[in-house]
C-alpha positions as CSV (number, residue, x, y, z in Angstrom):
1,X,32.4,270.7,79.6
2,X,30.3,273.1,77.4
3,X,27.9,272.4,74.7
4,X,30.3,274.0,72.2
5,X,33.1,271.5,72.9
6,X,32.7,267.8,73.1
7,X,36.3,267.1,73.8
8,X,37.2,270.1,75.9
9,X,40.0,271.1,73.6
10,X,40.8,271.8,69.9
11,X,42.4,269.1,68.0
12,X,44.5,269.1,64.8
13,X,42.8,266.6,62.6
14,X,45.8,266.2,60.3
15,X,48.1,263.3,60.9
16,X,51.9,263.3,60.8
17,X,54.6,260.7,61.1
18,X,58.2,261.6,62.0
19,X,61.0,259.5,60.4
20,X,64.3,258.9,62.2
21,X,67.3,260.5,60.5
22,X,68.9,257.9,58.2
23,X,72.3,257.6,56.6
24,X,73.2,258.5,53.0
25,X,71.6,256.4,50.4
26,X,68.8,255.0,52.6
27,X,65.2,256.0,52.4
28,X,61.9,254.8,53.9
29,X,59.8,252.3,51.9
30,X,56.0,252.6,51.4
31,X,55.2,249.9,54.0
32,X,56.6,252.0,56.9
33,X,53.0,253.0,57.4
34,X,52.5,249.8,59.2
35,X,54.2,251.3,62.3
36,X,52.4,254.6,62.4
37,X,49.9,253.7,65.0
38,X,51.5,254.0,68.5
39,X,50.2,252.1,71.6
40,X,47.1,253.6,73.1
41,X,47.1,254.2,76.9
42,X,44.8,252.5,79.4
43,X,41.5,254.2,78.5
44,X,37.9,253.2,78.1
45,X,36.4,253.3,74.6
46,X,32.7,252.9,73.8
47,X,31.5,252.7,70.2
48,X,28.0,253.1,68.7
49,X,27.7,251.5,65.3
50,X,25.1,251.3,62.5
51,X,26.8,249.0,60.0
52,X,27.9,245.5,61.0
53,X,30.9,245.9,58.8
54,X,32.3,248.7,60.9
55,X,31.6,246.6,64.0
56,X,34.0,244.0,62.6
57,X,36.6,246.7,62.0
58,X,36.3,247.7,65.7
59,X,36.6,244.1,66.8
60,X,39.8,243.6,64.8
61,X,41.2,246.9,66.1
62,X,40.3,246.0,69.7
63,X,42.3,242.7,69.5
64,X,45.4,244.5,68.2
65,X,48.5,244.8,70.3
66,X,48.2,248.6,70.2
67,X,44.9,248.6,72.1
68,X,45.7,245.9,74.6
69,X,45.6,248.4,77.5
70,X,42.3,250.0,76.4
71,X,38.9,248.6,77.3
72,X,36.6,248.6,74.2
73,X,32.9,248.0,74.2
74,X,30.7,248.0,71.1
75,X,27.0,248.9,70.9
76,X,24.6,249.3,68.0
77,X,22.3,252.2,67.2
78,X,24.5,255.0,66.1
79,X,24.2,258.6,67.3
80,X,20.7,258.3,68.8
81,X,21.7,255.3,70.9
82,X,24.7,257.2,72.2
83,X,22.6,260.2,73.2
84,X,20.1,257.9,75.0
85,X,22.8,255.9,76.7
86,X,24.7,258.8,78.2
87,X,21.6,260.5,79.6
88,X,21.8,257.9,82.3
89,X,25.5,256.8,82.3
90,X,28.8,258.7,82.6
91,X,30.8,259.1,79.4
92,X,34.1,257.2,78.9
93,X,37.5,258.6,77.8
94,X,36.6,258.2,74.1
95,X,33.3,257.8,72.2
96,X,33.2,256.5,68.7
97,X,30.0,257.1,66.7
98,X,29.3,255.8,63.3
99,X,26.4,257.6,61.6
100,X,24.9,257.8,58.2
101,X,22.6,260.7,59.2
102,X,22.5,263.8,57.0
103,X,24.4,266.9,58.1
104,X,21.7,268.7,60.0
105,X,20.4,265.6,61.8
106,X,23.9,264.5,62.8
107,X,24.8,267.9,64.2
108,X,21.5,267.9,66.1
109,X,22.3,264.6,67.7
110,X,25.8,265.8,68.7
111,X,24.4,268.9,70.3
112,X,22.2,266.6,72.5
113,X,25.2,264.4,73.3
114,X,27.2,267.5,74.4
115,X,24.6,268.2,77.1
116,X,25.6,265.0,78.9
117,X,29.2,264.7,78.0
118,X,31.8,264.7,80.8
119,X,34.8,267.1,80.6
120,X,37.7,265.5,78.9
121,X,35.7,263.0,76.8
122,X,36.9,262.8,73.2
123,X,34.5,262.0,70.3
124,X,35.4,260.5,67.0
125,X,32.8,260.4,64.2
126,X,32.7,257.8,61.4
127,X,30.5,259.3,58.8
128,X,29.3,258.4,55.3
129,X,29.4,262.0,53.9
130,X,32.5,263.6,52.4
131,X,31.2,267.0,53.4
132,X,33.5,269.9,54.1
133,X,30.8,272.0,55.7
134,X,29.9,269.1,58.1
135,X,33.6,268.7,58.9
136,X,33.9,272.4,59.9
137,X,30.8,272.2,62.0
138,X,32.1,269.2,63.8
139,X,35.4,271.0,64.5
140,X,33.5,274.0,66.0
141,X,31.8,271.6,68.4
142,X,35.1,270.1,69.5
143,X,34.9,266.7,67.7
144,X,38.4,265.2,67.8
145,X,38.3,263.4,64.5
146,X,36.0,262.8,61.5
147,X,36.7,259.8,59.3
148,X,34.8,259.0,56.1
149,X,33.7,255.3,55.8
150,X,34.8,252.7,54.9
151,X,37.6,252.8,57.5
152,X,40.3,250.1,57.8
153,X,41.5,248.8,61.3
154,X,44.9,250.3,60.7
155,X,43.4,253.7,59.7
156,X,41.2,253.7,62.8
157,X,44.1,252.8,65.1
158,X,46.3,255.5,63.6
159,X,43.7,258.1,64.2
160,X,43.0,257.0,67.8
161,X,46.8,256.9,68.4
162,X,47.2,260.5,67.2
163,X,44.6,261.6,69.8
164,X,46.7,260.4,72.7
165,X,50.2,260.8,71.3
166,X,51.5,264.3,70.7
167,X,52.5,264.5,66.9
168,X,55.1,267.2,67.8
169,X,56.8,265.0,70.3
170,X,59.7,262.6,69.5
171,X,58.5,259.4,67.9
172,X,58.0,256.4,70.1
173,X,60.9,254.0,69.5
174,X,60.4,250.9,67.5
175,X,61.0,247.6,69.3
176,X,62.6,244.7,67.5
177,X,62.4,241.3,69.2
178,X,65.1,238.7,68.3
179,X,64.5,235.0,69.3
180,X,65.9,231.7,68.3
181,X,63.8,228.8,67.1
182,X,66.0,226.7,69.3
183,X,68.7,227.3,71.8
184,X,72.2,228.0,70.4
185,X,71.2,229.0,66.9
186,X,73.0,232.4,67.0
187,X,70.0,234.7,67.6
188,X,72.0,236.9,70.1
189,X,74.8,237.3,67.6
190,X,72.3,238.4,64.9
191,X,70.6,240.7,67.3
192,X,73.8,242.4,68.4
193,X,75.2,242.8,64.8
194,X,71.9,244.1,63.5
195,X,71.7,246.6,66.3
196,X,75.2,247.8,65.6
197,X,74.4,248.1,61.9
198,X,71.3,250.2,62.8
199,X,73.5,252.6,64.8
200,X,76.2,252.9,62.1
201,X,74.3,252.7,58.8
202,X,71.0,254.4,59.8
203,X,72.7,256.8,62.2
204,X,70.0,256.1,64.9
205,X,70.4,255.7,68.6
206,X,69.9,252.1,69.6
207,X,69.6,250.3,72.9
208,X,70.1,246.5,73.1
209,X,68.2,245.0,76.0
210,X,69.5,241.5,77.0
211,X,66.6,239.5,78.7
212,X,68.7,236.3,79.0
213,X,69.4,237.4,82.6
214,X,71.4,234.3,83.6
215,X,73.4,233.6,80.5
216,X,73.2,236.7,78.3
217,X,76.2,237.5,76.0
218,X,75.6,241.2,75.2
219,X,78.4,242.3,77.5
220,X,80.9,239.8,76.0
221,X,79.9,240.6,72.4
222,X,80.4,244.3,72.9
223,X,83.5,243.9,75.1
224,X,81.9,245.5,78.2
225,X,81.7,244.5,81.9
226,X,78.8,246.5,83.3
227,X,78.1,246.6,87.0
228,X,74.4,247.4,86.7
229,X,71.9,246.6,84.0
230,X,68.4,245.5,83.2
231,X,67.9,243.3,86.2
232,X,67.8,246.4,88.5
233,X,65.2,248.0,86.2
234,X,63.0,244.9,86.2
235,X,63.2,244.6,90.0
236,X,61.7,248.0,90.5
237,X,60.1,249.1,87.2
238,X,58.0,251.9,88.7
239,X,61.3,253.7,89.7
240,X,62.7,253.7,86.1
241,X,62.8,257.1,84.5
242,X,65.2,258.8,82.1
243,X,67.7,259.6,84.8
244,X,67.9,256.1,86.2
245,X,67.9,254.6,82.7
246,X,70.9,256.6,81.8
247,X,72.7,255.4,84.9
248,X,71.9,251.7,84.2
249,X,72.9,251.7,80.5
250,X,76.4,251.0,79.3
251,X,77.5,253.1,76.4
252,X,79.4,251.1,73.7
253,X,79.6,253.8,70.9
254,X,78.3,257.2,70.1
255,X,74.8,255.8,69.2
256,X,74.6,252.4,70.8
257,X,74.1,251.4,74.4
258,X,73.4,248.1,76.1
259,X,71.0,247.2,78.9
260,X,73.1,244.2,80.0
261,X,72.1,241.1,81.8
262,X,73.7,240.4,85.2
263,X,74.8,236.9,84.2
264,X,75.1,235.6,87.8
265,X,73.5,232.5,89.2
266,X,73.1,233.4,92.9
267,X,69.5,234.6,92.4
268,X,66.3,233.5,90.8
269,X,65.0,235.4,87.8
270,X,61.2,235.5,87.9
271,X,60.4,238.2,85.4
272,X,56.9,239.8,85.5
273,X,55.2,240.5,82.2
274,X,54.0,243.8,83.5
275,X,57.5,244.8,84.6
276,X,58.8,244.0,81.1
277,X,56.1,246.3,79.7
278,X,57.0,249.2,82.0
279,X,60.7,248.9,81.3
280,X,60.3,248.7,77.6
281,X,57.9,251.6,77.5
282,X,60.5,253.8,79.3
283,X,63.3,252.6,77.0
284,X,61.4,253.2,73.8
285,X,60.6,256.8,74.9
286,X,64.3,257.6,74.8
287,X,65.7,256.1,71.6
288,X,64.3,255.4,68.1
289,X,65.3,251.7,68.1
290,X,65.2,249.1,70.8
291,X,66.6,245.6,70.0
292,X,65.5,242.9,72.5
293,X,67.7,239.9,72.8
294,X,65.3,237.2,73.9
295,X,66.3,233.9,75.5
296,X,64.9,230.7,74.1
297,X,62.0,230.4,76.6
298,X,58.2,230.4,76.3
299,X,56.7,232.3,79.2
300,X,54.0,234.8,79.8
301,X,56.4,237.7,79.5
302,X,58.2,236.3,76.4
303,X,54.9,235.8,74.6
304,X,53.8,239.3,75.5
305,X,57.0,240.9,74.2
306,X,56.8,238.9,70.9
307,X,53.1,240.0,70.4
308,X,53.8,243.6,71.4
309,X,57.0,244.2,69.4
310,X,56.9,246.2,66.2
311,X,59.0,243.5,64.4
312,X,60.0,239.9,65.3
313,X,63.1,238.2,63.9
314,X,63.3,234.4,64.2
315,X,66.6,232.7,63.7
316,X,66.8,229.0,62.8
317,X,69.5,226.6,61.7
318,X,68.6,224.2,58.9
319,X,67.4,221.1,60.8
320,X,64.1,219.4,61.6
321,X,63.7,220.7,65.2
322,X,64.3,224.3,64.1
323,X,61.8,223.9,61.2
324,X,59.1,222.6,63.6
325,X,59.7,225.3,66.2
326,X,59.9,228.1,63.7
327,X,56.6,227.0,62.1
328,X,55.0,226.9,65.6
329,X,56.3,230.4,66.3
330,X,55.2,231.8,62.9
331,X,51.7,230.3,63.3
332,X,51.4,231.8,66.8
333,X,52.5,235.3,65.7
334,X,50.3,235.3,62.6
335,X,47.3,234.5,64.8
336,X,48.1,237.1,67.5
337,X,49.4,239.9,65.2
338,X,46.9,240.1,62.4
339,X,47.4,243.8,61.7
340,X,51.2,243.6,61.7
341,X,53.8,242.6,59.2
342,X,54.9,238.9,59.1
343,X,57.8,237.8,61.3
344,X,61.2,237.7,59.6
345,X,63.0,234.4,59.3
346,X,66.8,234.0,59.1
347,X,68.5,230.7,58.4
348,X,71.9,230.7,60.2
349,X,75.0,228.5,59.9
350,X,74.3,226.9,56.6
351,X,76.9,224.9,54.8
352,X,78.4,223.0,57.8
353,X,80.7,220.3,56.3
354,X,79.1,216.8,56.2
355,X,75.9,217.9,58.0
356,X,72.6,217.1,56.3
357,X,70.5,220.3,56.0
358,X,66.9,221.2,55.2
359,X,66.9,223.6,52.3
360,X,65.7,227.2,52.4
361,X,63.1,226.4,49.8
362,X,61.7,223.7,52.1
363,X,61.6,226.2,55.0
364,X,59.7,228.7,52.9
365,X,57.2,226.1,51.7
366,X,56.5,224.7,55.2
367,X,56.2,228.2,56.8
368,X,54.6,230.0,53.8
369,X,57.1,232.7,54.5
370,X,60.0,234.2,52.5
371,X,63.3,233.8,54.2
372,X,64.8,237.2,54.8
373,X,68.4,236.0,54.7
374,X,70.9,233.2,54.9
375,X,74.1,233.4,56.9
376,X,76.7,230.8,55.9
377,X,78.8,228.9,58.4
378,X,82.0,230.9,59.0
379,X,83.7,229.7,62.1
380,X,86.8,231.8,61.6
381,X,85.2,235.2,61.2
382,X,82.5,234.7,63.8
383,X,84.9,233.1,66.2
384,X,87.4,236.0,65.9
385,X,84.6,238.6,66.4
386,X,83.3,236.8,69.5
387,X,86.8,236.5,71.0
388,X,87.6,240.2,70.3
389,X,84.2,241.6,71.4
390,X,83.7,243.1,68.0
391,X,81.0,243.0,65.3
392,X,81.4,241.1,62.1
393,X,81.6,244.3,60.0
394,X,84.5,245.5,62.2
395,X,86.3,242.3,61.5
396,X,85.5,242.0,57.8
397,X,83.4,244.7,56.2
398,X,83.3,242.9,52.9
399,X,82.0,239.6,54.3
400,X,78.6,238.2,53.1
401,X,77.4,238.2,56.7
402,X,78.1,241.9,57.1
403,X,75.9,242.6,54.0
404,X,73.2,240.3,55.4
405,X,73.1,242.2,58.7
406,X,72.7,245.4,56.7
407,X,69.8,243.9,54.8
408,X,68.1,242.8,58.1
409,X,68.5,246.3,59.5
410,X,66.9,247.9,56.4
411,X,64.1,245.3,56.3
412,X,63.0,245.6,59.9
413,X,63.0,249.4,59.7
414,X,61.1,249.4,56.4
415,X,63.9,251.1,54.5
416,X,65.8,250.5,51.3
417,X,69.2,251.4,50.0
418,X,69.3,253.7,47.0
419,X,72.2,253.7,44.6
420,X,73.0,256.6,42.3
421,X,74.3,255.3,39.0
422,X,76.9,257.4,37.3
423,X,76.3,258.1,33.7
424,X,79.2,256.9,31.6
425,X,80.0,258.5,28.2
426,X,79.8,256.2,25.2
427,X,83.4,257.2,24.4
428,X,84.7,256.6,27.9
429,X,85.8,253.0,27.1
430,X,87.8,254.3,24.1
431,X,89.7,256.8,26.2
432,X,92.9,254.7,26.7
433,X,93.0,253.9,23.0
434,X,92.5,257.5,21.9
435,X,95.4,258.5,24.3
436,X,97.7,256.1,22.5
437,X,96.8,257.5,19.1
438,X,97.4,261.0,20.5
439,X,100.8,260.0,21.8
440,X,101.9,258.5,18.5
441,X,101.0,261.6,16.6
């Protein structure tokens, strides 16, 4: 570690975000920025602040799912406090310094800090000056990032994420968790059909991970009978790599593979939350989209997956128990995922003959959440698809449910469908009549 370099390496301070290749007529929406910040590895972060407002930003970021592995501590006093602190203590992986000092004074404090900085320590400066000369001087000294206050929690997390994730590497895959508000509401069917639509409409590689180890239906729905699957990975998560993952997956189409459940009852399935983390981390490094088919269970590992997922899709049928459970889930996710988009709610199997139902409007009012879609009761289409091991769009591409699954796929990936309208001549409607006159003449 030299005085000229606080981080030990140069760093490109520009940010980038790779988008997965999508199909014709589909484009990303503006709110895709929500997913730019990737999970940050298990590092120690120490921050030295001047403004209590930035302290609150740090606290919000520290509670976010992307920083759950990092250890964050916050101190007051700015750059001078950091210099004094590290004269007697070793430096962490990352130092964040907020400073309102003028250019010369800030550079002087950083030069003092460099004398006690350990090799490999990265430094991020939150400044109050939009100064190009200062920015260049900081780059020369190896500062990893300079952000001009005020900084939002998402902006800070994205910048920190870029320090520990190579922008030129393939994007980390997005994880979508599908769970039912109650057992038997069709969450697995929705998960599988949405995953299939992602692979077909968005032309992206998808892995469906079935975590209902004893009773999962992924193999049945895709007409597969895999010998190995996700249980082997969860039993020894430290052994899972790209080669073993490829061996355990079952390929269903060009772009879709399943991580199937064993569906046998001669063993106990005690899943570790840490094992789930390790397996999902490996899977998301290999494909852009991971759809997790969650059982209706409330355990330490299921809560962790729901809080760590990029998007959560809750499926409910229109009755009172589903309304109560869905509200509890939505309230929990809102409290634990403050910097993420709201969970998505689907109302399934509406319009069952002679069954009293709670309306979609009542669901939306009780949950303070817009329902993403409604899937009407259609025993013939869904029953035929289940018996054949096919997806709804394969059975009936023009069905309302097929269109709903496409809407879900676009919503959870923050994309929209674009339609090109053909310009019609004002005389086009008169063409048949003009042809008749021409024939008579």
